[in-house]
N, C-alpha and C positions, 0 to 999 in steps of 0.2 A: 378539682385539679389545682395544681400549684402554679404552673406556667403553661403557655401554649405558643404555637407558631403555625403559620401557613406555609405550604410548599409553594415555590415559585414556578415559572414556566418550565424549568428544568427538573422539577420534582424535588428540589433541594429545600431543606428547612434548617433552621438553627434556633434552638431554645436557649435563651441566655438568662443570666441573673440567678443561677441556682446556688443554693447553699450546699455544703458538703453533705453527701448522703446517697441513698439508693433510690432510684426513680423507676417508674413503670409507665410505659408509653402506650398511648392509644392513637391509632391512625384512623381518622374519621373522614371518609370521602364525601364530596358534595352530594347533596340529595339529587336523585334522578340519574346518577352515573352508572348504576347497577353494580358498582364495586362494593365489596363487603367491608365493614369495619373490622379492624384487626388490632391485636396487641402484640408488642414485641416479646418474643421473637417468633412470629408466625403462629400466634395463639388467637383463639376466638373469644376468650373471656379474660377479664382482668385478673381473676384468681389464678389463672395459669401463666400469666405474663412473666417473662424473665426480667430481672432487675438490671439497671444500668447504674454503676457506681460513678459518682462525680466528686471531685475535690475542688476546693476554691482555687480559681485562677487557671484551672485545666480545661482542655477541650477534648471531649470524647467524640470521635468520628466513626463513621461506618455503621451507624445505627439505622439501618435501612429496612424497608418493608416492600414486599411484592404482593400487591393486593389481588385477591381472587374476584372473579365475577360471580355473583350469586345466582342461584337458580330462580326460575320464574314459573308462575302458574297463571294461565290466561284462559278466559272463557267469555261466555255471553249469558246474560240473564234476560229472560222473556216471560211474558204472561203465559200460564198453562193453557188458558182459554184464548185462542186467537193468535198467540205467538208474537204479540207486539213487543218490541224492545222496551225494557224498563230502565229508566234513568235514575241516577242517584240512589241506587241500591248499594249499601255498604257491604263489602266482602271482607270478613275478618278471618284470620288464619291462626289456628291453634296447634300446639305441638302434641297434644294428646286429647283423648275424648273426655278427660277429667280436668282439663285446663280451666283456670279461672281468668287468665289474662291472654289477650291476643299478642302475637309476636310481629304481625304485619297486617296491613289492610290497604284496600283501595276502594273506589266507588265507580259505578258504571257510568259511562258517557251516554250521549243521546242515542247511540246505537245499541246500548246494553252491554258494551264491551268493558272489561276490566283486565288489568294486569298487575299481579302481585310480584314485586321484585325483591332482590337482596336476601334470598333465602339460603340458608346452609343446607347441606345434604341431609335428608331425613324424610319422614312421613308427616304430612300436615292434614288438618281437618278444617273444613271451610264452613263458615256461617254466612248466609245471605240475608241481610237485614234491610227490608224495604223502608222507604220514607214513611214517616208517620202520616196517617190520614189517607193513604192510598188504598187501604182495605186488603192489601196482599199480606200473606202470612210469611213470617220468618221461616227459613228452611235451612237445612244442613245438607252437605253433599253426601250421598247422592239421593235426593228426594226423601230425606229423613227429617223428622220434626224435633229431634233432640240431638245434642252433641254426642251423647253416649252411643247413639246408633250410627253416627256419621261414618261414611267410607273414607279411608285415607287416600292421600295423593302423594306418591313418592317423587322426590325431587333430588337432582344431583347438581353439584356446583357447575355453573355455566350452562346448565340444561334448561330447556323451555318445555313445560308440559301444557299443551293446548287442549281445547275441547272440554274443559272442566266447567260445564254449563249448568244452569238451573232454570227450571220453568216453575214460576211461583203461582200457587193457587190463591184465589180470593177466599177470605174467611167468611164464615157465616155472621149474621147480625141478629141482635135482639133490640127491639125498639118499643117504646111505649110512652105513656104520659103519667106524671105524678101530680095528684091534686089533693086538696084538703078534704078530709072525710066530711066535714061540716061546711057546706056552702059550695064545694066543688071548685074553688079557686085553684089555678095552677100554682105549684110550688117550685120556685127557682133555686138553682144551685144545690140540688139534692145529689149526693154521690150515689151511684148505682153500681154495686160491686157484683161481679159474676164469679161464682165458685163452682168447682167440678163435683163436689159432694157435700152432703149435709154435715160432714165432720171435718171439712177443710180448715186449715189454719191460715191459708193465704189465698188471695183472690187471683184469678187469671187475667181478667180485663175489667175495665170500668169506664164509666162516662158520667157526665154531669147533666142535669136538666137545664134547659134554657128558660127564658122568661115565660114561655108557654107551657113549661113543665115537661117538655118533650126531651127524651134521651135516646141515643143510639149507641149500643155497644158493638164494636166491630172486631175483626181479626180473630174470630172464634173457630177453633177446630170442630169437627163433627163430634157431637156428644150431647149430654144433658147437663144443664146449668141451673144453679140455684142463686136467686138474686136477693141482695140486701139493699134496702133503700134507706140511706143515711142522711137525714136532714141537717141543714146548717145549725151550728151551736147557737142557742139563744132564741130559736124560733118557737119553741114549745112543742114542736111535733115529735112524735115517737119514732124511733128506728123500727122498721118493719121489714119482713121477708115476704117474698111472693109465695102464696097468694093470701094476703091478709093474715100472715102468721107473725108471731112475736119473737 
């Protein structure tokens, strides 16, 4: 931006000190007010904004904005087993099942409640991302495990869509101990990678061994996994796959 101002208690603003030229205005409401960001003249992107021409020494008046209240999505996140509320689950919102960036987010409170605000009219796809170390699985609405499968939630300006809930499953675990083949001493800080096939190019989950050589891989979906044991650089130990494979 080149210049900015704040509105006063009457909603009035004045941007000063402008060179001659054409300017494009963004109206950015305070966080938490539920109003949508808008561009002049009643546009929702800068690319669509109407220009305002200014000359040195002149005052252009009447450049007003009437802000819309955005749509909302609200729900509750619980454990699938026992239905206990889950706190600090991040809820991310996407505009398509192929999106790479979220457009809004919130996280659950102690009651498992979240509210996503400031949404334009449209269909949204939700990701429920639990806190690291809780053993709960990431999930997409409605009880799906990938964004591509997620059900959409339709939202209108000013509307509130409630009951968009999630019940998160606990993932499976794999645990074991890594030791030296000669002498049986535990090996610390070995990375243990879990793959979904013997031709996988990327791992699904991982863990490190502790001082006792023990590791636990968590958050696993049902299935068969293939493990790689990757020792720290410089220790002289060879990388190995389960069960004693090279």
